[in-house]
TIMI-908550 format. One record per residue (C-alpha): z, y, x; residue number from 0. Coordinates in steps of 0.001 Angstrom, whole numbers, plus 524288, in hexadecimal, padded with zeros to 5 digits. Example, Ala and Ser with C-alpha at 12.3 -4.5 7.8 and 13.67 -1.06 7.14 Angstrom:
BEGIN
PT     z     y     x resi
PT 81E78 7EE6C 8300C    0
PT 81BE4 7FBDC 83566    1
This chain:
BEGIN
PT     z     y     x resi
PT 5CD9F CCDA2 CF348    0
PT 5CAF4 CD8C1 CFCD7    1
PT 5D692 CDC71 D056E    2
PT 5DDD5 CCFD2 D0253    3
PT 5E67D CCA93 D0D2F    4
PT 5EB5E CBC9C D0D6D    5
PT 5F5D4 CB7BA D16BC    6
PT 5F6A6 CA907 D184F    7
PT 60078 CA1AA D20AB    8
PT 5FB17 C9740 D29CC    9
PT 60685 C8E5A D2D27   10
PT 60025 C8714 D384A   11
PT 6065B C85F7 D45B5   12
PT 60162 C935D D49FA   13
PT 6082F C9A46 D3E91   14
PT 5FD47 CA3DF D3BCB   15
PT 5FB1B CAAC4 D2EFA   16
PT 5EDC7 CADAF D294F   17
PT 5E9F8 CBAD9 D23BF   18
PT 5DDE3 CBCDA D1B71   19
PT 5D8C2 CC9DA D16C2   20
PT 5CCFB CCCA0 D0E4C   21
PT 5C5E6 CD8A6 D1358   22
PT 5B8FB CDF49 D10D1   23
PT 5AD83 CDC66 D19CF   24
PT 5AE23 CEA68 D1EF3   25
PT 5BC59 CE8FD D2315   26
PT 5B978 CDB9D D28FC   27
PT 5AE5C CE153 D3117   28
PT 5B6EC CECAA D357A   29
PT 5C20C CE3C7 D39C5   30
PT 5B89C CDA43 D404D   31
PT 5B250 CE55A D47FA   32
PT 5BF92 CEA7A D4C6D   33
PT 5C395 CDCD7 D50C4   34
PT 5B6F2 CDB33 D5866   35
PT 5B8E4 CE85F D5F0C   36
PT 5C621 CE3C2 D63D6   37
PT 5C0EC CD664 D67B8   38
PT 5C9D6 CCF7A D5E3A   39
PT 5C7E1 CC5BD D5368   40
PT 5C814 CCAC4 D4596   41
PT 5D49B CC339 D42CB   42
PT 5DB63 CC841 D4F05   43
PT 5D770 CD639 D4BEC   44
PT 5DC36 CD56F D3DCE   45
PT 5E914 CCEE6 D415A   46
PT 5EBAF CD8C8 D4C20   47
PT 5E857 CE463 D4367   48
PT 5F0BE CDF1D D3845   49
PT 5FC12 CDCB1 D4193   50
PT 5FB1B CEA7A D4723   51
PT 5FA8A CF04E D3977   52
PT 60648 CE838 D3530   53
PT 60E61 CEC75 D40F0   54
PT 60AB1 CFAB0 D3ECC   55
PT 60E23 CF9E9 D3050   56
PT 61B5C CF3AB D331B   57
PT 61E80 CFD9B D3DB7   58
PT 61AE8 D08EC D34D1   59
PT 623DD D0358 D2A61   60
PT 62F70 CFF39 D32C2   61
PT 62FCC D0926 D3DCC   62
PT 6354F D16A3 D3B48   63
PT 63021 D211F D4460   64
PT 638EF D2CD2 D4656   65
PT 63685 D3977 D4D81   66
PT 63F0E D3BC0 D596B   67
PT 64761 D4546 D518F   68
PT 64931 D3B44 D46A0   69
PT 64C9E D30B5 D5095   70
PT 65768 D3968 D55EF   71
PT 65C8C D3C4F D483E   72
PT 65C7E D2DDC D44E1   73
PT 663D2 D2A2F D514C   74
PT 66DD0 D34FF D4F18   75
PT 66FFD D306D D411E   76
PT 672AF D22B2 D461C   77
PT 67BE1 D276B D50C3   78
PT 682E1 D319F D4878   79
PT 68114 D2DDD D3A31   80
PT 68439 D37B2 D2F91   81
PT 69119 D3590 D2875   82
PT 69070 D2CF0 D1C73   83
PT 68F58 D3366 D0F48   84
PT 69B93 D31F6 D06CC   85
PT 69439 D2935 CFD49   86
PT 69098 D1FF1 D087B   87
PT 69EC9 D1F6F D0D08   88
PT 6A327 D1C07 CFF2F   89
PT 698A3 D11A5 CFE3A   90
PT 69CFB D0BAF D0B28   91
PT 6AB1B D0B67 D06AD   92
PT 6A742 D04ED CF9DC   93
PT 69F23 CFAED D0148   94
PT 6AA53 CF834 D0A94   95
PT 6B36C CF58C CFF08   96
PT 6A996 CEC5C CF8D3   97
PT 6A4A1 CE47A D046C   98
PT 6AC9C CE873 D103A   99
PT 6AA5C CEFFA D1CB7  100
PT 69CF7 CF2C6 D22C0  101
PT 6A1A9 CEE07 D3001  102
């Protein structure tokens, strides 16, 4: 099946995992050429590119970038939070009666 990726665990002493991907001959040739241009093996090139893409994807998902103005607003909100809404105060009181203090 084209585009299929299989991850298999190799539980030998070196604790490596194996990754297989079915790709078209055109994509294979493209990746092989890029690896050769960098003087790397095909496997090393693919693993490095996949690792870089994974790190970038995780960073884009987990890191929030704020403008300088938004950073200042965020810090000020942490230092001087807005007063609680009456509904939140009532909810906190009800919680305290049910399970005890927050402290």
